[in-house]
ROFI-374665 format. One record per residue: residue number from 1; x, y negated, z negated of N, C-alpha, C, O in turn. Coordinates in steps of 0.001 Angstrom, whole numbers, plus 500000, padded with zeros to 6 digits. Layout:
# residues N
{NUM, {X, Y, Z}, {X, Y, Z}, {X, Y, Z}, {X, Y, Z}}
...
# end
This chain:
# residues 223
{1, {544238, 234065, 190916}, {544866, 233164, 191895}, {545271, 231823, 191275}, {545868, 230988, 191954}}
{2, {544954, 231608, 189996}, {545314, 230343, 189397}, {546827, 230167, 189303}, {547322, 229041, 189347}}
{3, {547567, 231275, 189173}, {549023, 231195, 189164}, {549532, 230571, 190450}, {550410, 229708, 190421}}
{4, {548974, 231012, 191600}, {549398, 230443, 192881}, {548994, 228977, 192979}, {549696, 228174, 193594}}
{5, {547861, 228631, 192372}, {547444, 227228, 192401}, {548458, 226366, 191645}, {548766, 225252, 192069}}
{6, {548973, 226879, 190533}, {549986, 226138, 189790}, {551228, 225918, 190638}, {551835, 224849, 190583}}
{7, {551608, 226909, 191412}, {552791, 226782, 192252}, {552558, 225778, 193378}, {553486, 225089, 193801}}
{8, {551322, 225696, 193860}, {551010, 224703, 194886}, {551139, 223302, 194318}, {551509, 222372, 195035}}
{9, {550835, 223141, 193025}, {550941, 221838, 192381}, {552398, 221452, 192183}, {552759, 220288, 192356}}
{10, {553232, 222406, 191824}, {554617, 222110, 191444}, {555579, 222947, 192271}, {555961, 224035, 191840}}
{11, {555986, 222471, 193460}, {556823, 223285, 194342}, {558157, 223669, 193745}, {558669, 224741, 194065}}
{12, {558755, 222838, 192881}, {560020, 223231, 192288}, {559817, 224391, 191318}, {560693, 225245, 191178}}
{13, {558671, 224425, 190651}, {558354, 225592, 189822}, {558259, 226839, 190692}, {558629, 227930, 190260}}
{14, {557767, 226679, 191905}, {557722, 227823, 192822}, {559122, 228312, 193135}, {559351, 229519, 193211}}
{15, {560068, 227392, 193319}, {561445, 227778, 193566}, {561994, 228588, 192396}, {562768, 229526, 192587}}
{16, {561586, 228218, 191186}, {562113, 228870, 190000}, {561516, 230243, 189758}, {562230, 231159, 189349}}
{17, {560227, 230406, 190000}, {559523, 231555, 189457}, {559015, 232573, 190462}, {558569, 233642, 190046}}
{18, {559055, 232304, 191756}, {558413, 233230, 192674}, {559372, 234020, 193548}, {558917, 234814, 194371}}
{19, {560671, 233839, 193406}, {561624, 234512, 194285}, {561393, 235998, 194442}, {561239, 236460, 195573}}
{20, {561360, 236789, 193352}, {561183, 238236, 193500}, {559858, 238618, 194128}, {559768, 239642, 194805}}
{21, {558801, 237793, 193910}, {557487, 238106, 194468}, {557443, 237801, 195950}, {557076, 238654, 196758}}
{22, {557820, 236574, 196308}, {557682, 236144, 197696}, {558655, 236840, 198619}, {558415, 236911, 199824}}
{23, {559754, 237357, 198080}, {560712, 238058, 198920}, {560094, 239275, 199573}, {560609, 239763, 200579}}
{24, {559002, 239776, 199023}, {558344, 240926, 199591}, {557300, 240530, 200634}, {556773, 241383, 201347}}
{25, {557004, 239234, 200719}, {555871, 238814, 201535}, {556240, 237846, 202635}, {555380, 237489, 203441}}
{26, {557502, 237400, 202702}, {557869, 236388, 203677}, {559101, 236823, 204450}, {559820, 237737, 204044}}
{27, {559332, 236155, 205569}, {560490, 236467, 206406}, {561424, 235279, 206371}, {561106, 234229, 206928}}
{28, {562583, 235423, 205721}, {563473, 234279, 205566}, {564288, 234001, 206811}, {564411, 234842, 207701}}
{29, {564845, 232795, 206853}, {565839, 232458, 207863}, {567198, 232875, 207310}, {567670, 232291, 206334}}
{30, {567828, 233869, 207916}, {569095, 234381, 207398}, {570287, 233897, 208211}, {571377, 234459, 208106}}
{31, {570094, 232873, 209012}, {571164, 232414, 209880}, {572376, 231868, 209155}, {573448, 231752, 209750}}
{32, {572228, 231521, 207848}, {573341, 230956, 207113}, {573904, 231933, 206094}, {574497, 231508, 205103}}
{33, {573732, 233227, 206312}, {574088, 234218, 205292}, {575533, 234101, 204847}, {575837, 234340, 203679}}
{34, {576436, 233736, 205761}, {577848, 233661, 205419}, {578333, 232220, 205268}, {579539, 231976, 205277}}
{35, {577430, 231279, 205133}, {577793, 229873, 205060}, {578469, 229539, 203741}, {578057, 230039, 202694}}
{36, {579504, 228697, 203772}, {580105, 228241, 202516}, {579148, 227396, 201687}, {579423, 227114, 200521}}
{37, {578029, 226988, 202275}, {577037, 226223, 201518}, {576236, 227093, 200560}, {575509, 226574, 199713}}
{38, {576358, 228402, 200684}, {575633, 229304, 199807}, {576049, 229060, 198362}, {577239, 228962, 198062}}
{39, {575066, 228963, 197464}, {575324, 228736, 196040}, {575109, 230063, 195316}, {573974, 230508, 195147}}
{40, {576185, 230680, 194897}, {576118, 232016, 194301}, {575437, 231968, 192936}, {575735, 231081, 192137}}
{41, {574534, 232900, 192654}, {573891, 232951, 191336}, {574895, 233047, 190194}, {574639, 232540, 189102}}
{42, {576041, 233692, 190435}, {577033, 233880, 189384}, {577574, 232551, 188857}, {578042, 232480, 187721}}
{43, {577514, 231503, 189674}, {578011, 230210, 189220}, {577238, 229705, 188011}, {577782, 228971, 187186}}
{44, {575974, 230094, 187903}, {575139, 229616, 186800}, {575691, 230101, 185466}, {576015, 229289, 184599}}
{45, {575801, 231417, 185293}, {576272, 231974, 184022}, {577738, 231648, 183775}, {578154, 231481, 182629}}
{46, {578529, 231557, 184854}, {579963, 231306, 184691}, {580260, 229881, 184237}, {581257, 229641, 183558}}
{47, {579392, 228929, 184613}, {579702, 227523, 184359}, {578732, 226823, 183416}, {579025, 225725, 182943}}
{48, {577592, 227429, 183135}, {576660, 226862, 182161}, {576765, 227730, 180913}, {576168, 228804, 180841}}
{49, {577525, 227258, 179937}, {577909, 228115, 178814}, {576720, 228592, 177994}, {576626, 229774, 177663}}
{50, {575808, 227675, 177665}, {574704, 228025, 176771}, {573368, 227733, 177425}, {573139, 226609, 177873}}
{51, {572472, 228722, 177494}, {571110, 228429, 177960}, {570363, 227606, 176925}, {570702, 227618, 175742}}
{52, {569362, 226906, 177373}, {568508, 226184, 176428}, {567653, 227193, 175672}, {567193, 228172, 176260}}
{53, {567434, 226973, 174388}, {566647, 227912, 173593}, {565210, 227956, 174109}, {564613, 226921, 174404}}
{54, {564666, 229166, 174213}, {563287, 229294, 174672}, {562341, 228484, 173798}, {561427, 227837, 174309}}
{55, {562551, 228513, 172484}, {561663, 227803, 171566}, {561646, 226306, 171857}, {560606, 225657, 171751}}
{56, {562792, 225772, 172220}, {562885, 224355, 172565}, {562091, 224068, 173831}, {561342, 223093, 173904}}
{57, {562268, 224938, 174832}, {561554, 224767, 176097}, {560042, 224875, 175885}, {559275, 224082, 176431}}
{58, {559622, 225856, 175091}, {558193, 226051, 174825}, {557601, 224848, 174115}, {556451, 224483, 174360}}
{59, {558393, 224221, 173224}, {557893, 223043, 172511}, {557747, 221854, 173453}, {556749, 221137, 173397}}
{60, {558745, 221640, 174326}, {558671, 220524, 175280}, {557445, 220675, 176180}, {556785, 219689, 176507}}
{61, {557144, 221909, 176578}, {556037, 222170, 177512}, {554710, 222437, 176802}, {553676, 222603, 177450}}
{62, {554743, 222477, 175463}, {553538, 222736, 174676}, {552840, 224017, 175150}, {551627, 224040, 175359}}
{63, {553635, 225082, 175312}, {553096, 226331, 175844}, {552117, 227007, 174889}, {551245, 227759, 175322}}
{64, {552258, 226744, 173606}, {551335, 227330, 172644}, {550155, 226420, 172355}, {549313, 226721, 171509}}
{65, {550105, 225308, 173064}, {548988, 224382, 172954}, {548262, 224260, 174274}, {547857, 225264, 174860}}
{66, {548094, 223032, 174748}, {547332, 222781, 175967}, {548211, 222380, 177136}, {547718, 221832, 178121}}
{67, {549516, 222647, 177041}, {550396, 222291, 178139}, {550675, 220805, 178181}, {550392, 220079, 177228}}
{68, {551233, 220358, 179297}, {551607, 218953, 179447}, {551126, 218439, 180802}, {551032, 219204, 181762}}
{69, {550823, 217147, 180877}, {550469, 216573, 182186}, {551723, 216315, 182999}, {552835, 216338, 182471}}
{70, {551538, 216072, 184278}, {552672, 215722, 185133}, {553276, 214412, 184652}, {552539, 213464, 184377}}
{71, {554596, 214335, 184543}, {555206, 213059, 184166}, {555017, 212041, 185279}, {554928, 212420, 186447}}
{72, {554955, 210769, 184945}, {554815, 209755, 185997}, {556023, 209771, 186914}, {557151, 209980, 186468}}
{73, {555783, 209549, 188189}, {556867, 209561, 189164}, {557726, 208316, 189032}, {557223, 207197, 188933}}
{74, {559024, 208535, 189031}, {559954, 207417, 188993}, {559788, 206554, 190239}, {559706, 207065, 191356}}
{75, {559741, 205255, 190034}, {559635, 204334, 191160}, {561028, 203874, 191569}, {561771, 203320, 190759}}
{76, {561369, 204106, 192816}, {562685, 203762, 193336}, {562534, 202725, 194440}, {561730, 202890, 195357}}
{77, {563308, 201666, 194342}, {563304, 200639, 195371}, {564594, 200710, 196164}, {565647, 201076, 195641}}
{78, {564493, 200353, 197435}, {565680, 200293, 198282}, {566269, 198882, 198239}, {565523, 197903, 198214}}
{79, {567592, 198770, 198229}, {568571, 199852, 198088}, {568515, 200464, 196697}, {568023, 199840, 195756}}
{80, {569029, 201705, 196568}, {568922, 202411, 195296}, {569646, 201680, 194180}, {569116, 201571, 193074}}
{81, {570822, 201188, 194438}, {571630, 200530, 193410}, {573069, 200442, 193859}, {573364, 200488, 195053}}
{82, {573961, 200316, 192897}, {575381, 200227, 193209}, {575949, 201613, 193502}, {575557, 202597, 192876}}
{83, {576871, 201681, 194454}, {577516, 202952, 194761}, {578266, 203429, 193523}, {579035, 202672, 192931}}
{84, {578042, 204685, 193132}, {578671, 205229, 191936}, {580161, 205447, 192154}, {580608, 205645, 193284}}
{85, {580922, 205410, 191074}, {582355, 205667, 191180}, {582598, 207142, 191484}, {581694, 207967, 191358}}
{86, {583820, 207463, 191884}, {584134, 208806, 192364}, {583912, 209864, 191284}, {583345, 210919, 191569}}
{87, {584350, 209604, 190049}, {584189, 210597, 188994}, {582719, 210899, 188740}, {582342, 212054, 188543}}
{88, {581892, 209863, 188744}, {580451, 210066, 188544}, {579869, 210856, 189705}, {579071, 211768, 189492}}
{89, {580255, 210518, 190925}, {579733, 211218, 192096}, {580085, 212701, 192048}, {579257, 213547, 192388}}
{90, {581307, 213019, 191628}, {581721, 214428, 191526}, {580901, 215146, 190467}, {580465, 216277, 190680}}
{91, {580686, 214494, 189318}, {579902, 215108, 188245}, {578462, 215349, 188674}, {577873, 216375, 188334}}
{92, {577893, 214404, 189420}, {576513, 214544, 189896}, {576412, 215715, 190863}, {575480, 216515, 190777}}
{93, {577366, 215818, 191783}, {577342, 216925, 192740}, {577474, 218263, 192029}, {576811, 219232, 192399}}
{94, {578323, 218322, 191011}, {578492, 219572, 190267}, {577205, 219971, 189557}, {576835, 221145, 189564}}
{95, {576520, 219007, 188944}, {575266, 219325, 188257}, {574206, 219795, 189239}, {573505, 220772, 188979}}
{96, {574085, 219096, 190378}, {573103, 219497, 191383}, {573374, 220919, 191861}, {572445, 221710, 192022}}
{97, {574636, 221241, 192087}, {574985, 222583, 192551}, {574643, 223638, 191492}, {574125, 224705, 191823}}
{98, {574930, 223344, 190234}, {574649, 224306, 189178}, {573152, 224521, 188992}, {572719, 225639, 188713}}
{99, {572356, 223461, 189145}, {570903, 223627, 189060}, {570430, 224616, 190121}, {569633, 225509, 189832}}
{100, {570921, 224454, 191348}, {570535, 225380, 192414}, {571061, 226783, 192140}, {570385, 227766, 192444}}
{101, {572262, 226890, 191569}, {572804, 228205, 191227}, {571908, 228905, 190216}, {571670, 230108, 190324}}
{102, {571411, 228159, 189235}, {570531, 228760, 188231}, {569168, 229106, 188824}, {568555, 230092, 188415}}
{103, {568681, 228310, 189783}, {567466, 228695, 190506}, {567700, 230028, 191203}, {566863, 230929, 191131}}
{104, {568843, 230152, 191881}, {569150, 231387, 192599}, {569310, 232570, 191652}, {568986, 233703, 192005}}
{105, {569812, 232303, 190449}, {570010, 233363, 189463}, {568718, 233745, 188748}, {568692, 234738, 188021}}
{106, {567652, 232980, 188939}, {566430, 233212, 188189}, {566634, 232973, 186704}, {565905, 233522, 185879}}
{107, {567633, 232147, 186355}, {567981, 231897, 184958}, {567348, 230579, 184532}, {567980, 229524, 184586}}
{108, {566092, 230657, 184107}, {565309, 229461, 183834}, {565838, 228689, 182631}, {565811, 227458, 182626}}
{109, {566317, 229395, 181616}, {566782, 228718, 180411}, {568100, 227991, 180655}, {568324, 226917, 180097}}
{110, {568979, 228568, 181489}, {570198, 227835, 181840}, {569896, 226667, 182769}, {570544, 225625, 182676}}
{111, {568928, 226822, 183657}, {568553, 225676, 184488}, {568043, 224544, 183605}, {568330, 223376, 183869}}
{112, {567287, 224881, 182554}, {566753, 223860, 181647}, {567849, 223191, 180841}, {567696, 222045, 180420}}
{113, {568974, 223903, 180617}, {570101, 223303, 179905}, {570739, 222178, 180702}, {571497, 221378, 180153}}
{114, {570437, 222113, 181996}, {570967, 221066, 182869}, {569978, 219928, 183057}, {570171, 219074, 183923}}
{115, {568906, 219908, 182245}, {567843, 218918, 182387}, {567567, 218215, 181059}, {567734, 218798, 179987}}
{116, {567148, 216973, 181146}, {566584, 216286, 179991}, {565188, 216836, 179727}, {564676, 217642, 180504}}
{117, {564574, 216400, 178629}, {563194, 216817, 178367}, {562276, 216407, 179508}, {561387, 217165, 179897}}
{118, {562490, 215206, 180046}, {561651, 214765, 181160}, {561899, 215612, 182394}, {560967, 215903, 183143}}
{119, {563161, 216015, 182617}, {563467, 216894, 183739}, {562802, 218243, 183592}, {562299, 218798, 184570}}
{120, {562792, 218784, 182376}, {562105, 220049, 182115}, {560620, 219917, 182419}, {560025, 220794, 183045}}
{121, {560032, 218821, 181973}, {558609, 218614, 182227}, {558334, 218511, 183723}, {557359, 219079, 184217}}
{122, {559189, 217791, 184445}, {559011, 217667, 185895}, {559089, 219036, 186564}, {558316, 219322, 187478}}
{123, {560018, 219885, 186116}, {560203, 221191, 186749}, {559070, 222154, 186441}, {558633, 222898, 187319}}
{124, {558587, 222149, 185199}, {557730, 223241, 184739}, {556291, 222860, 184424}, {555495, 223740, 184095}}
{125, {555921, 221563, 184512}, {554595, 221187, 184036}, {553480, 221931, 184757}, {552447, 222218, 184151}}
{126, {553664, 222251, 186044}, {552619, 222930, 186802}, {552312, 224318, 186271}, {551272, 224891, 186593}}
{127, {553217, 224866, 185454}, {553003, 226189, 184881}, {552246, 226132, 183566}, {552087, 227151, 182895}}
{128, {551775, 224941, 183191}, {551071, 224789, 181919}, {549624, 224340, 182108}, {548981, 223921, 181145}}
{129, {549104, 224421, 183331}, {547821, 223794, 183624}, {546622, 224507, 183015}, {545565, 223897, 182856}}
{130, {546759, 225784, 182673}, {545669, 226499, 182001}, {546265, 227649, 181201}, {547464, 227918, 181283}}
{131, {545422, 228324, 180427}, {545926, 229340, 179514}, {546573, 230501, 180255}, {547591, 231031, 179809}}
{132, {546000, 230897, 181371}, {546579, 231998, 182137}, {548007, 231682, 182556}, {548904, 232512, 182409}}
{133, {548212, 230483, 183075}, {549541, 230101, 183508}, {550492, 229918, 182333}, {551672, 230248, 182443}}
{134, {549999, 229396, 181208}, {550866, 229251, 180035}, {551302, 230610, 179519}, {552453, 230774, 179116}}
{135, {550402, 231589, 179523}, {550778, 232943, 179092}, {551830, 233540, 180022}, {552796, 234150, 179565}}
{136, {551639, 233360, 181328}, {552597, 233873, 182297}, {553943, 233161, 182181}, {554998, 233782, 182312}}
{137, {553894, 231857, 181934}, {555134, 231102, 181780}, {555921, 231601, 180575}, {557140, 231757, 180652}}
{138, {555236, 231852, 179465}, {555928, 232373, 178283}, {556589, 233710, 178587}, {557707, 233972, 178145}}
{139, {555900, 234545, 179336}, {556464, 235852, 179688}, {557673, 235703, 180591}, {558715, 236311, 180344}}
{140, {557543, 234894, 181639}, {558627, 234779, 182614}, {559842, 234054, 182036}, {560979, 234414, 182340}}
{141, {559608, 233039, 181208}, {560719, 232274, 180669}, {561538, 233068, 179653}, {562701, 232748, 179405}}
{142, {560940, 234091, 179072}, {561660, 234921, 178104}, {562241, 236192, 178725}, {562985, 236922, 178070}}
{143, {561903, 236454, 179983}, {562380, 237674, 180640}, {563855, 237536, 181023}, {564373, 236426, 181145}}
{144, {564518, 238672, 181210}, {565905, 238656, 181660}, {565991, 238026, 183052}, {565112, 238256, 183882}}
{145, {567028, 237239, 183319}, {567168, 236622, 184644}, {567165, 237661, 185746}, {567762, 238729, 185608}}
{146, {566490, 237346, 186840}, {566404, 238238, 187999}, {566859, 237476, 189232}, {566073, 236728, 189813}}
{147, {568119, 237648, 189649}, {568631, 236883, 190791}, {567878, 237199, 192071}, {567332, 238291, 192234}}
{148, {567855, 236245, 192963}, {567278, 236459, 194279}, {568172, 237367, 195118}, {569383, 237439, 194906}}
{149, {567564, 238048, 196058}, {568344, 238775, 197055}, {569154, 237771, 197874}, {568752, 236617, 198025}}
{150, {570292, 238212, 198399}, {571217, 237303, 199082}, {570545, 236529, 200210}, {570842, 235352, 200412}}
{151, {569639, 237179, 200950}, {569035, 236505, 202100}, {568037, 235428, 201703}, {567586, 234656, 202549}}
{152, {567689, 235369, 200421}, {566725, 234375, 199968}, {567355, 233293, 199106}, {566634, 232514, 198483}}
{153, {568671, 233224, 199053}, {569327, 232229, 198217}, {569166, 230827, 198802}, {569277, 230622, 200011}}
{154, {568903, 229874, 197918}, {568920, 228475, 198304}, {570347, 228071, 198656}, {571294, 228479, 197985}}
{155, {570501, 227269, 199708}, {571815, 226814, 200141}, {571891, 225290, 200032}, {570988, 224570, 200459}}
{156, {572971, 224833, 199459}, {573179, 223399, 199288}, {573854, 222837, 200532}, {574952, 223259, 200895}}
{157, {573194, 221886, 201182}, {573746, 221290, 202396}, {574669, 220120, 202043}, {575815, 220070, 202490}}
{158, {574158, 219175, 201234}, {574977, 218020, 200864}, {574326, 217287, 199699}, {573119, 217384, 199480}}
{159, {575140, 216560, 198966}, {574679, 215591, 197968}, {575241, 214253, 198417}, {576455, 214098, 198548}}
{160, {574367, 213292, 198650}, {574818, 212058, 199293}, {574182, 210833, 198652}, {573202, 210940, 197915}}
{161, {574755, 209662, 198944}, {574241, 208367, 198475}, {574093, 208337, 196960}, {573051, 207939, 196441}}
{162, {575129, 208756, 196259}, {575100, 208731, 194789}, {575181, 207275, 194339}, {576157, 206580, 194622}}
{163, {574152, 206827, 193638}, {574027, 205406, 193307}, {573618, 205223, 191852}, {572796, 205974, 191328}}
{164, {574199, 204220, 191209}, {573832, 203872, 189837}, {572633, 202936, 189865}, {572685, 201867, 190472}}
{165, {571547, 203346, 189202}, {570322, 202568, 189180}, {570416, 201453, 188138}, {571254, 201517, 187239}}
{166, {569563, 200431, 188253}, {569603, 199324, 187286}, {569419, 199767, 185836}, {569916, 199101, 184928}}
{167, {568714, 200883, 185599}, {568501, 201338, 184227}, {569619, 202230, 183705}, {569515, 202765, 182601}}
{168, {570702, 202401, 184494}, {571847, 203183, 184051}, {571823, 204631, 184491}, {572842, 205317, 184410}}
{169, {570680, 205111, 184956}, {570646, 206457, 185498}, {571302, 206459, 186884}, {571605, 205409, 187450}}
{170, {571509, 207665, 187409}, {572153, 207796, 188719}, {571239, 208608, 189628}, {570696, 209633, 189214}}
{171, {571071, 208154, 190853}, {570242, 208841, 191838}, {571123, 209375, 192957}, {572168, 208805, 193272}}
{172, {570681, 210485, 193554}, {571408, 211053, 194688}, {570431, 211868, 195530}, {569544, 212537, 195000}}
{173, {570606, 211801, 196835}, {569831, 212653, 197724}, {570475, 214040, 197754}, {571670, 214174, 198016}}
{174, {569674, 215059, 197485}, {570140, 216439, 197491}, {569444, 217152, 198647}, {568222, 217298, 198653}}
{175, {570230, 217591, 199621}, {569690, 218254, 200805}, {570043, 219736, 200705}, {571208, 220092, 200532}}
{176, {569040, 220589, 200812}, {569262, 222017, 200646}, {568317, 222788, 201554}, {567345, 222239, 202073}}
{177, {568614, 224058, 201734}, {567752, 224947, 202515}, {567110, 225929, 201553}, {567807, 226713, 200909}}
{178, {565786, 225895, 201447}, {565022, 226748, 200533}, {564175, 227726, 201339}, {563140, 227332, 201878}}
{179, {564588, 229000, 201438}, {563866, 229955, 202288}, {562436, 230234, 201853}, {561624, 230675, 202666}}
{180, {562107, 229986, 200582}, {560809, 230409, 200067}, {559725, 229343, 200135}, {558578, 229610, 199778}}
{181, {560066, 228144, 200586}, {559058, 227093, 200663}, {559029, 226492, 202067}, {560080, 226265, 202667}}
{182, {557815, 226231, 202599}, {557731, 225551, 203895}, {558030, 224072, 203723}, {557920, 223550, 202614}}
{183, {558413, 223371, 204817}, {558695, 223904, 206145}, {560078, 224533, 206176}, {560863, 224349, 205246}}
{184, {560383, 225268, 207230}, {561710, 225845, 207353}, {562748, 224770, 207594}, {562426, 223670, 208043}}
{185, {564009, 225098, 207289}, {565079, 224144, 207517}, {565384, 223308, 206287}, {564841, 223564, 205212}}
{186, {566250, 222309, 206435}, {566690, 221515, 205291}, {565543, 220748, 204625}, {564635, 220254, 205293}}
{187, {565610, 220664, 203296}, {564676, 219881, 202491}, {565480, 218783, 201797}, {566669, 218952, 201529}}
{188, {564827, 217660, 201510}, {565503, 216556, 200836}, {564727, 216149, 199597}, {563532, 215862, 199671}}
{189, {565410, 216123, 198451}, {564862, 215578, 197224}, {565782, 214474, 196739}, {566998, 214539, 196921}}
{190, {565197, 213468, 196126}, {565987, 212460, 195432}, {566038, 212865, 193964}, {565042, 212753, 193250}}
{191, {567194, 213333, 193519}, {567386, 213692, 192115}, {567797, 212442, 191346}, {568555, 211613, 191850}}
{192, {567292, 212314, 190125}, {567693, 211233, 189229}, {568315, 211873, 187991}, {567722, 212762, 187382}}
{193, {569499, 211422, 187627}, {570264, 212006, 186531}, {570400, 210991, 185407}, {570536, 209792, 185655}}
{194, {570362, 211474, 184176}, {570582, 210634, 183006}, {571777, 211175, 182230}, {571970, 212388, 182140}}
{195, {572574, 210271, 181671}, {573735, 210678, 180887}, {573285, 210936, 179451}, {572765, 210050, 178773}}
{196, {573500, 212171, 179010}, {573090, 212574, 177675}, {574279, 213247, 177005}, {574721, 214317, 177424}}
{197, {574790, 212607, 175959}, {575958, 213131, 175236}, {577132, 213383, 176171}, {577849, 214374, 176030}}
{198, {577322, 212477, 177129}, {578470, 212556, 178020}, {578297, 213474, 179206}, {579238, 213651, 179980}}
{199, {577119, 214069, 179380}, {576867, 214956, 180509}, {575725, 214396, 181359}, {574747, 213860, 180838}}
{200, {575873, 214533, 182674}, {574826, 214093, 183580}, {573814, 215225, 183755}, {574144, 216295, 184266}}
{201, {572577, 214972, 183324}, {571513, 215961, 183385}, {570403, 215490, 184315}, {570164, 214289, 184442}}
{202, {569730, 216426, 184959}, {568610, 216082, 185836}, {567469, 215531, 184987}, {566998, 216193, 184062}}
{203, {567033, 214329, 185304}, {565987, 213657, 184539}, {564675, 213550, 185301}, {563608, 213427, 184700}}
{204, {564758, 213599, 186631}, {563554, 213448, 187449}, {563940, 213733, 188892}, {565123, 213836, 189215}}
{205, {562941, 213861, 189759}, {563203, 213920, 191192}, {561957, 213528, 191959}, {560841, 213564, 191440}}
{206, {562174, 213160, 193188}, {561091, 212765, 194081}, {561172, 213645, 195313}, {562218, 213716, 195958}}
{207, {560068, 214321, 195651}, {560017, 215166, 196838}, {559863, 214294, 198080}, {559036, 213382, 198104}}
{208, {560655, 214575, 199105}, {560520, 213885, 200375}, {560010, 214792, 201481}, {559217, 214359, 202318}}
{209, {560455, 216050, 201496}, {560112, 216892, 202637}, {559576, 218256, 202261}, {559196, 219025, 203143}}
{210, {559532, 218587, 200957}, {558979, 219882, 200581}, {557469, 219850, 200739}, {556812, 218923, 200265}}
{211, {556916, 220856, 201402}, {555474, 221015, 201517}, {555022, 221921, 200386}, {555471, 223065, 200320}}
{212, {554143, 221456, 199479}, {553720, 222315, 198370}, {553197, 223653, 198869}, {552387, 223714, 199793}}
{213, {553673, 224725, 198243}, {553273, 226066, 198661}, {551799, 226308, 198347}, {551313, 225933, 197280}}
{214, {551096, 226937, 199282}, {549678, 227220, 199086}, {549467, 228687, 198747}, {548798, 229016, 197768}}
{215, {550042, 229568, 199563}, {550025, 230986, 199286}, {548629, 231522, 198982}, {548460, 232352, 198089}}
{216, {547622, 231043, 199731}, {546284, 231578, 199572}, {545564, 231104, 198340}, {544708, 231822, 197823}}
{217, {545879, 229909, 197839}, {545270, 229443, 196622}, {543757, 229348, 196706}, {543071, 229453, 195690}}
{218, {543227, 229150, 197916}, {541790, 229021, 198064}, {541101, 230327, 198413}, {539878, 230375, 198544}}
{219, {541889, 231391, 198563}, {541290, 232651, 198958}, {540679, 233370, 197772}, {540982, 233050, 196623}}
{220, {539836, 234322, 198043}, {539189, 235112, 197006}, {539946, 236419, 196821}, {540042, 237210, 197758}}
{221, {540494, 236663, 195610}, {541292, 237881, 195429}, {540460, 239125, 195553}, {539273, 239140, 195227}}
{222, {541101, 240175, 196033}, {540408, 241459, 196166}, {540066, 241999, 194796}, {540845, 241820, 193860}}
{223, {538913, 242662, 194645}, {538548, 243204, 193335}, {539492, 244314, 192947}, {539348, 244899, 191873}}
# end
């Protein structure tokens, strides 16, 4: 049950790694099946040319060592900053959409290609908390991508309030519908993006409405 405990610690890791498992155990809200907000898994491979090398990801997460601690949470003050220009806002929305597309595709290495090292740590650190989870993470991160079933796809509602922070990074509220994590309905995260070699990559995020998944973490598994 330690695997489920890791997912309770890191809900975004749950979004990445539990789709095929939880699809057998939960009842999704399928009311938006035909919504234009649906983010097709195919967008990930079609628009993210190169996945991040597994070896690079394993080194950032210290999977062959003792893992990594949770990165410190970015402190954001209101107002966020200056309103970003139109070109930046479009680029931020495109990156946010592609991250969700790669989540839907189960393509962890391409999702990591859209993140800085700090973003990778934020997404995956909960999968490094003990040896069992590190072994499972190595297995899952090297496996062939396994897209979610259509009824379990994350849907992007909106990307709003794109703002340039005093340190040069850009923040935006990303509102989406995630069928696999409670509570039901739209969730809101504040994504923070950093410009790296001319591309806006996810550098951090702050959870506002996602309830960390428990999935029986305190229960005693059957022998």
